[in-house]
VEXVEX-840294 format. One record per residue (C-alpha): residue number from 1; x, y, z. Coordinates in nm, 3 decimals. Layout:
<rs>
+-----+---------+---------+---------+
:   i :       u :       v :       w :
+-----+---------+---------+---------+
: NUM :       X :       Y :       Z :
...
+-----+---------+---------+---------+
</rs>
This chain:
<rs>
+-----+---------+---------+---------+
:   i :       u :       v :       w :
+-----+---------+---------+---------+
:   1 :   1.099 :  -1.800 :   1.164 :
:   2 :   0.954 :  -1.496 :   0.985 :
:   3 :   0.563 :  -1.434 :   1.074 :
:   4 :   0.380 :  -1.192 :   0.854 :
:   5 :   0.111 :  -0.925 :   0.959 :
:   6 :  -0.128 :  -0.764 :   0.776 :
:   7 :  -0.169 :  -0.392 :   0.894 :
:   8 :  -0.401 :  -0.255 :   0.588 :
:   9 :  -0.565 :  -0.265 :   0.260 :
:  10 :  -0.654 :  -0.004 :   0.032 :
:  11 :  -0.842 :  -0.006 :  -0.320 :
:  12 :  -0.713 :   0.182 :  -0.591 :
:  13 :  -0.988 :   0.419 :  -0.726 :
:  14 :  -0.845 :   0.649 :  -0.952 :
:  15 :  -0.470 :   0.690 :  -1.135 :
:  16 :  -0.284 :   1.021 :  -1.136 :
:  17 :   0.017 :   1.101 :  -1.344 :
:  18 :   0.273 :   1.304 :  -1.163 :
:  19 :   0.608 :   1.418 :  -1.293 :
:  20 :   0.758 :   1.142 :  -1.201 :
:  21 :   0.545 :   0.834 :  -1.284 :
:  22 :   0.201 :   0.748 :  -1.143 :
:  23 :   0.015 :   0.791 :  -0.820 :
:  24 :  -0.236 :   0.583 :  -0.690 :
:  25 :  -0.528 :   0.720 :  -0.548 :
:  26 :  -0.682 :   0.497 :  -0.274 :
:  27 :  -0.989 :   0.461 :  -0.044 :
:  28 :  -0.831 :   0.266 :   0.297 :
:  29 :  -1.098 :  -0.048 :   0.354 :
:  30 :  -0.983 :  -0.185 :   0.672 :
:  31 :  -0.641 :  -0.090 :   0.932 :
:  32 :  -0.416 :   0.141 :   0.827 :
:  33 :  -0.163 :   0.190 :   0.566 :
:  34 :   0.186 :   0.331 :   0.711 :
:  35 :   0.479 :   0.490 :   0.479 :
:  36 :   0.791 :   0.277 :   0.401 :
:  37 :   0.567 :  -0.086 :   0.504 :
:  38 :   0.595 :  -0.356 :   0.227 :
:  39 :   0.315 :  -0.361 :   0.063 :
:  40 :   0.181 :  -0.588 :  -0.233 :
:  41 :  -0.020 :  -0.515 :  -0.547 :
:  42 :  -0.269 :  -0.769 :  -0.629 :
:  43 :  -0.491 :  -0.769 :  -0.896 :
:  44 :  -0.741 :  -1.026 :  -0.846 :
:  45 :  -0.580 :  -1.340 :  -0.706 :
:  46 :  -0.234 :  -1.230 :  -0.912 :
:  47 :   0.020 :  -1.027 :  -0.730 :
:  48 :   0.155 :  -0.747 :  -0.982 :
:  49 :   0.449 :  -0.625 :  -0.776 :
:  50 :   0.580 :  -0.663 :  -0.430 :
:  51 :   0.800 :  -0.358 :  -0.235 :
:  52 :   0.760 :  -0.098 :  -0.006 :
:  53 :   0.546 :   0.242 :   0.041 :
:  54 :   0.741 :   0.510 :  -0.091 :
:  55 :   0.485 :   0.790 :  -0.065 :
:  56 :   0.199 :   0.827 :   0.123 :
:  57 :  -0.055 :   1.143 :   0.106 :
:  58 :  -0.341 :   1.294 :   0.220 :
:  59 :  -0.445 :   1.552 :   0.002 :
:  60 :  -0.075 :   1.806 :  -0.069 :
:  61 :   0.017 :   1.646 :   0.272 :
:  62 :   0.268 :   1.424 :   0.321 :
:  63 :   0.087 :   1.178 :   0.594 :
:  64 :   0.278 :   0.877 :   0.791 :
:  65 :  -0.019 :   0.681 :   0.865 :
:  66 :  -0.357 :   0.696 :   0.690 :
:  67 :  -0.665 :   0.452 :   0.826 :
:  68 :  -0.980 :   0.323 :   0.753 :
:  69 :  -1.211 :   0.480 :   0.575 :
:  70 :  -0.980 :   0.818 :   0.476 :
:  71 :  -0.863 :   0.860 :   0.102 :
:  72 :  -0.527 :   0.869 :   0.040 :
:  73 :  -0.215 :   0.891 :  -0.240 :
:  74 :  -0.019 :   0.582 :  -0.276 :
:  75 :   0.320 :   0.509 :  -0.461 :
:  76 :   0.456 :   0.199 :  -0.442 :
:  77 :   0.854 :   0.239 :  -0.505 :
:  78 :   0.925 :   0.285 :  -0.884 :
:  79 :   0.633 :   0.111 :  -0.963 :
:  80 :   0.376 :   0.269 :  -1.224 :
:  81 :   0.129 :  -0.030 :  -1.339 :
:  82 :  -0.166 :   0.093 :  -1.121 :
:  83 :  -0.531 :   0.014 :  -1.246 :
:  84 :  -0.843 :   0.125 :  -1.082 :
:  85 :  -1.003 :  -0.165 :  -0.880 :
:  86 :  -0.662 :  -0.303 :  -0.807 :
:  87 :  -0.595 :  -0.395 :  -0.391 :
:  88 :  -0.307 :  -0.288 :  -0.222 :
:  89 :  -0.241 :  -0.504 :   0.090 :
:  90 :   0.046 :  -0.314 :   0.369 :
:  91 :   0.177 :  -0.578 :   0.607 :
:  92 :   0.507 :  -0.620 :   0.845 :
:  93 :   0.731 :  -0.925 :   0.875 :
:  94 :   0.801 :  -0.963 :   1.210 :
:  95 :   1.061 :  -1.223 :   1.380 :
:  96 :   0.939 :  -1.524 :   1.616 :
:  97 :   1.130 :  -1.752 :   1.816 :
:  98 :   1.089 :  -2.090 :   1.686 :
:  99 :   0.911 :  -2.295 :   1.971 :
: 100 :   0.951 :  -2.656 :   2.016 :
+-----+---------+---------+---------+
</rs>
């Protein structure tokens, strides 16, 4: 069986244009955001995009993880449709032995 564990959540505050698309300027609201983790972008109750955290930056520096209360820049794969107020939810999928 597969079990999904939520690692953290970030709220998109502002969207910044880059040479290769857009990056979401976020505030981590709970847990932590880690690079290469699975993520989904929610707008209200609707899931807009699912993918991996491609880049994670703290100011101009690359970061492996950003904890709650801190701001960071997040780019999800090739997705560019961020809007202020969106929520990025980061999770990991673990394999769990089925119990009888």
